[in-house]
C-alpha positions in Angstrom: 53.3 59.5 84.5 53.2 57.5 81.3 50.5 55.2 79.9 51.1 52.1 77.8 48.3 51.1 75.4 48.0 48.0 73.3 49.5 50.0 70.4 52.8 50.3 72.3 53.2 46.5 72.9 55.8 44.9 70.6 55.1 41.5 69.0 57.9 39.8 70.8 60.9 40.4 73.1 60.9 42.9 75.8 59.4 46.3 76.6 61.4 48.8 78.6 59.4 51.4 80.5 60.0 54.1 83.1 59.2 53.2 86.7 55.6 53.9 87.6 54.3 53.4 84.0 50.6 52.4 83.9 49.4 49.7 81.5 45.8 49.7 80.2 44.0 46.4 80.8 44.1 45.6 77.0 47.9 46.4 76.9 48.5 44.2 79.9 46.6 41.3 78.4 48.3 41.7 75.0 51.8 41.7 76.7 51.0 38.6 78.6 49.6 36.8 75.5 52.8 37.6 73.6 55.0 36.7 76.5 56.6 40.1 76.5 59.2 40.7 79.2 58.4 44.1 80.9 61.5 45.9 82.3 61.0 48.9 84.6 63.9 51.3 84.4 64.9 54.0 86.8 64.0 57.6 85.9 66.0 58.9 83.0 67.0 55.4 81.7 64.2 54.8 79.3 63.3 57.1 76.4 59.6 57.3 75.4 58.6 54.6 73.0 58.2 55.8 69.4 54.8 55.0 67.9 55.1 53.0 64.6 53.8 55.8 62.5 56.9 57.8 63.5 59.3 54.9 62.5 60.7 54.4 59.1 62.4 51.1 58.2 65.4 51.9 56.0 67.5 49.4 54.0 69.8 49.2 51.0 72.0 46.8 49.2 75.7 47.6 48.5 74.7 49.8 45.5 72.4 51.9 47.7 74.4 52.0 50.9 75.9 55.5 50.5 72.5 57.0 49.6 70.9 55.3 52.6 73.5 56.9 54.9 72.9 60.3 53.2 69.1 60.1 53.8 69.4 59.3 57.5 69.9 62.9 58.6 66.8 64.0 56.7 64.7 61.4 58.4 66.1 62.5 61.8 65.4 66.2 61.0 61.8 65.3 60.3 61.5 63.7 63.7 61.4 60.2 62.5 63.1 57.2 64.1 65.1 55.0 61.7 65.1 51.2 61.9 68.2 50.3 59.8 67.7 46.9 58.1 71.2 47.0 56.6 73.5 46.8 54.8 76.2 48.4 57.0 79.0 48.6 54.4 79.6 48.3 50.7 80.2 44.5 50.6 78.1 42.8 47.9 74.6 42.0 49.2 71.4 40.7 47.6 68.6 43.2 47.3 65.8 40.7 47.8 67.1 40.0 51.4 67.1 43.6 52.3 63.7 44.3 50.7 62.2 41.4 52.6 63.5 42.7 55.9 62.1 46.2 55.4 58.8 45.0 54.0 58.3 42.6 57.0 59.0 45.4 59.5 56.3 47.4 57.9 53.8 44.5 57.4 54.3 43.4 61.0 53.8 46.8 62.5 57.4 47.5 63.5 57.4 50.6 61.3 54.8 52.8 59.7 56.6 53.0 56.4 59.7 51.6 54.7 62.4 52.9 52.3 64.6 50.5 50.2 67.4 51.6 48.0 69.3 49.6 45.3 70.9 50.5 42.0 67.7 51.0 40.1 65.0 50.5 42.7 63.1 48.0 40.5 64.2 44.7 42.0 63.5 45.9 45.5 60.1 47.0 44.6 59.2 43.6 43.1 60.6 41.8 46.1 58.9 43.9 48.7 55.5 43.5 47.0 55.7 39.8 47.5 55.1 40.4 51.3 51.4 40.5 52.2 50.1 43.9 52.9 52.9 45.8 51.2 52.3 48.4 48.5 55.8 49.3 47.3 56.3 52.0 44.8 59.4 52.9 42.7 59.5 56.7 42.6 61.8 58.9 40.6 60.5 62.4 41.0 58.1 64.4 43.2 55.1 63.7 40.9 55.5 59.9 41.1 56.0 60.1 44.9 52.9 62.2 45.3 50.8 59.9 43.1 52.0 56.8 44.8 50.7 58.1 48.2 47.6 59.9 47.1 46.3 57.2 44.8 47.9 54.0 45.8 48.5 54.4 49.6 52.0 53.1 49.1 53.7 52.1 52.4 57.2 51.3 51.0 59.2 53.6 48.8 62.0 52.2 46.6 64.8 54.4 45.1 67.4 53.9 42.5 70.8 55.1 43.7 72.2 55.1 40.2 69.2 57.1 38.8 69.0 59.9 41.4 71.4 62.4 42.9 71.3 62.8 46.7 69.3 66.0 46.4 66.8 64.5 44.0 66.4 61.5 46.4 65.8 63.8 49.3 63.0 65.7 47.3 61.4 62.4 46.4 61.6 61.1 50.0 60.3 64.3 51.6 57.4 64.5 49.1 56.5 60.8 49.8 56.5 61.3 53.5 54.5 64.5 53.4 51.7 63.3 51.1 48.6 61.7 52.7 46.4 59.1 51.0 43.5 60.7 49.3 41.0 58.0 50.1 37.6 58.3 48.4 37.5 56.5 45.0 41.1 55.5 45.4 40.3 53.5 48.6 38.1 51.2 46.6 40.8 50.6 44.0 43.4 49.9 46.7 40.9 47.4 48.2 40.8 45.7 44.8 44.6 45.3 44.9 44.2 43.7 48.3 41.6 41.3 46.9 43.9 40.2 44.2 46.6 39.5 46.9 44.1 37.5 49.0 43.0 35.5 46.0 46.5 34.4 45.1 47.5 33.8 48.7 44.8 31.2 49.1 45.1 27.7 47.7 43.0 27.3 44.6 39.9 25.2 44.9 40.1 21.8 43.2 38.3 21.7 39.8 35.0 19.7 39.8 34.9 16.4 37.9 33.4 16.7 34.5 30.3 14.7 35.6 29.6 17.2 38.3 29.6 20.3 36.1 26.2 21.8 35.6 24.9 24.0 32.9 25.6 27.6 33.9 22.9 30.2 33.7 23.7 33.8 32.8 23.2 34.8 36.5 25.4 31.9 37.8 28.3 33.0 35.5 28.7 36.3 37.5 29.0 34.5 40.8 32.4 33.8 42.5 33.4 30.3 41.4 36.1 29.3 43.9 36.2 29.1 47.6 39.0 31.6 47.6 37.0 34.2 45.7 34.0 33.6 48.0 36.2 34.2 51.0 37.5 37.4 49.6 34.0 38.9 49.7 33.3 38.0 53.3 33.7 40.1 56.5 34.2 37.3 59.1 32.2 38.6 62.0 32.2 38.4 65.8 30.1 41.1 67.3 28.5 39.2 70.2 28.9 41.2 73.5 30.0 38.1 75.4 32.8 37.3 72.9 36.1 36.6 74.7 39.7 37.1 73.9 39.9 33.4 72.8 37.0 33.9 70.5 38.7 36.9 68.8 42.0 35.0 68.5 40.2 32.1 66.9 38.3 34.4 64.5 41.6 36.0 63.4 43.2 32.5 62.9 40.3 31.5 60.7 40.6 34.8 58.7 44.3 34.1 58.1 43.5 30.5 57.1 40.7 31.3 54.6 41.8 34.8 53.5 38.6 36.6 54.4 38.3 40.3 53.4 38.2 41.4 57.0 37.4 40.4 60.5 34.6 42.6 62.0 34.8 43.0 65.7 33.7 45.4 68.4 35.9 48.4 69.0 37.4 47.0 72.2 38.9 44.1 70.3 40.5 46.1 67.4 44.0 46.3 68.9 44.1 42.5 69.5 42.7 41.8 66.0 45.2 44.2 64.4 48.0 42.5 66.2 46.9 39.0 65.3 46.5 39.9 61.6 49.7 42.0 61.2 51.6 40.9 58.1 48.5 39.5 56.4 46.2 41.0 53.8 43.1 40.6 56.1 41.9 43.9 57.3 40.3 44.8 60.6 36.7 46.2 60.4 34.8 47.6 63.4 31.6 49.4 64.1 30.6 53.0 65.1 27.2 54.0 66.6 26.5 50.3 66.9 23.9 48.8 66.9 21.3 51.6 67.3 22.8 54.5 65.4 21.3 56.9 68.0 24.5 58.4 69.4 25.6 61.9 68.5 27.7 62.5 65.4 30.6 63.6 67.7 30.5 60.3 69.5 30.5 58.3 66.2 33.5 60.4 64.9 35.4 59.9 68.1 34.7 56.2 68.1 35.8 55.8 64.5 38.9 57.9 65.1 40.0 55.8 68.1 39.4 52.6 66.1 41.5 53.8 63.2 44.3 54.7 65.5 44.1 51.2 67.0 44.4 49.6 63.6 41.0 49.4 62.0 40.9 49.9 58.2 37.1 49.7 57.7 34.3 51.2 59.7 30.7 50.1 59.6 28.6 53.0 61.0 24.9 52.9 61.7 22.8 55.8 60.4 20.6 57.9 62.6 17.5 55.9 61.9 15.2 58.1 64.0 16.3 61.2 62.2 15.6 59.6 58.8 12.2 58.4 59.9 11.5 61.9 61.2 12.1 63.4 57.8 15.4 65.0 58.6 17.7 63.9 55.8 20.2 66.7 56.4 21.1 65.4 59.9 21.5 61.9 58.4 23.8 63.1 55.6 26.0 65.3 57.9 26.3 62.3 60.3 27.6 60.1 57.6 29.7 62.8 56.1 31.5 63.5 59.4 32.5 59.8 59.9 33.4 59.4 56.3 35.8 62.3 56.4 37.7 61.1 59.4 37.9 57.6 57.8 39.0 58.8 54.4 41.7 61.0 56.0 43.1 57.8 57.5 42.8 55.9 54.2 39.9 53.7 55.6 36.7 52.5 54.0 33.2 53.4 55.4 30.1 51.2 55.2 26.8 52.8 56.1 24.3 50.5 57.9 20.7 51.3 57.0 19.0 48.8 59.3 16.6 48.1 56.5 14.0 46.2 58.6 13.1 49.5 60.2 12.6 51.4 56.9 10.1 51.4 54.1 11.4 51.2 50.5 11.2 54.9 50.0 13.3 55.5 53.1 15.8 52.9 52.0 16.3 54.6 48.7 16.6 58.0 50.4 19.2 56.6 52.8 21.2 55.1 49.9 21.2 58.5 48.2 22.4 60.3 51.3 25.2 57.8 51.9 26.3 58.1 48.3 26.2 62.0 48.4 28.2 61.9 51.7 31.0 60.1 50.0 30.7 56.7 51.8 32.1 53.6 50.1 29.4 51.1 50.8 25.8 50.8 52.0 24.9 47.9 54.2 21.6 46.2 55.0 21.6 45.4 58.7 23.4 45.3 62.0 22.3 41.7 62.7 20.7 42.9 65.9 17.5 44.4 64.4 14.2 42.8 63.8 15.4 41.1 60.6 18.5 40.8 58.5 19.3 41.0 54.8 16.8 40.1 52.1 17.4 39.6 48.4 14.7 42.3 47.7 16.6 44.9 49.8 19.9 44.1 48.2 18.4 44.5 44.7 16.8 47.8 45.8 20.0 49.2 47.3 22.1 48.2 44.3 19.7 49.9 42.0 19.7 53.0 44.2 23.5 53.4 44.4 24.4 52.3 40.9 27.2 50.0 39.9 30.3 51.8 41.3 29.4 52.0 45.0 29.6 48.9 47.3 26.7 47.1 48.7 27.1 44.8 51.8 24.6 42.3 52.8 24.6 41.3 56.5 22.2 39.6 58.9 21.0 36.0 58.7 23.4 34.8 56.0 24.2 31.3 57.2 24.6 29.1 54.1 26.4 29.0 50.7 23.0 29.4 49.1 22.3 32.5 51.2 25.6 33.9 50.1 25.1 33.2 46.4 21.6 34.7 46.5 23.0 38.0 48.0 25.8 38.2 45.5 23.5 37.5 42.6 21.2 40.3 43.9 24.1 42.8 43.7 26.1 42.5 47.0 29.9 42.8 46.6 30.6 42.2 50.3 28.8 39.9 52.8 29.0 40.0 56.6 28.6 36.6 58.2 29.5 34.7 61.4 29.0 31.4 59.5 31.8 32.3 57.1 33.9 29.1 57.6 30.9 26.9 56.9 30.0 28.9 53.8 33.5 28.5 52.4 33.8 24.9 53.3 30.5 24.3 51.6 32.0 25.9 48.4 34.9 23.4 48.7 32.4 20.5 48.9 32.1 20.2 52.6 29.1 20.5 54.9 26.3 22.6 53.5 23.9 22.7 56.5 23.0 25.9 58.4 25.3 27.3 61.0 24.8 26.5 64.7 22.5 29.0 66.5 24.4 31.3 68.7 21.5 32.9 70.6 22.1 36.2 68.7 21.4 37.3 65.1 24.2 36.6 62.7 25.7 39.8 61.2 
């Protein structure tokens, strides 16, 4: 008997499955939302669906056609399915067209990685990198292939057919496929690349009239100036337990429109959010051990791993607050370390929620030190479900404790543009908010009032 999960549901068209296949509720909902035609086939008619991570989109222009055909047997021998984006003969073709087809297959989730071949590999790399979410790398030997994966998390490889022999191309391709992303400090740098992409994907904010310009203070000069740069620092959040499918779809639509850094949703909604945001630079963030942090380390690791498989790229985990308050720092550090390891293995970012309202200043400093020592990428103030949210004083304390290189996320009760600016000025380089749209619209000169109350604390 075969199960179909939301990861198996295509974005459009039809899904052929063996008779008797069972759909999970989320997969059934997603298939209905996408108007997927489900076709049940008799036993032996339908081969098992290949997961995207085992699919390689492969394309070439006329100059790379022969090398493309030579590399197909290697991909098959490695157990990978090939989605051939053309060309299918040596008639003249334009490499940007092929590069776009391959890049979109990867960006939209139809393939885990892509390979594009032209005469030199340069033009295809440039073209592919115009597609949101693509990190295409031109590689010419094993070292460059390894570096592009370990340091840059490249998801598209471009090759120059005139620069490599078939044997050399096979070595480069095999190395690129076999090398995992190293995560750690490299994850923060890849995130900066994504921020640049989001910044230039958004329309620039109009410049204020000369009469409206105010004298900038030294502190003001460090703050994000445009609505786009403000949006790029925000995790657009919906963690209410009563949130519906329509709420999550709306959240993702807003994230696409404003180019927020991520959407932050509960784990159940990760597959839907990943589907809605496929092909954009907006990442999916979710939570582990949320909101109490009192689950076992094994449970947090399993929760994070499942979310990563479903498409999450950032995990906000809650520390074991009780262990910290009991004077057991080793347990807290090992807890963070275990979740960080599984996230970094998948190329994902980890933010460690301290729940600062439950800690004194000494405990906050200790928690920051433990998160940093465990290799986490960010420390974060609050869940939004505790007795209080982020404060300027806590953000200043946390920034001082972790230093300038580690991330600090402020979350909980951030409802206005003034709140946002105060947190960034205090040292936050990420902000979690459910009032994100109002904050950005205020930066554009729209409404500046507080967000509507939702009955639950804002993250």
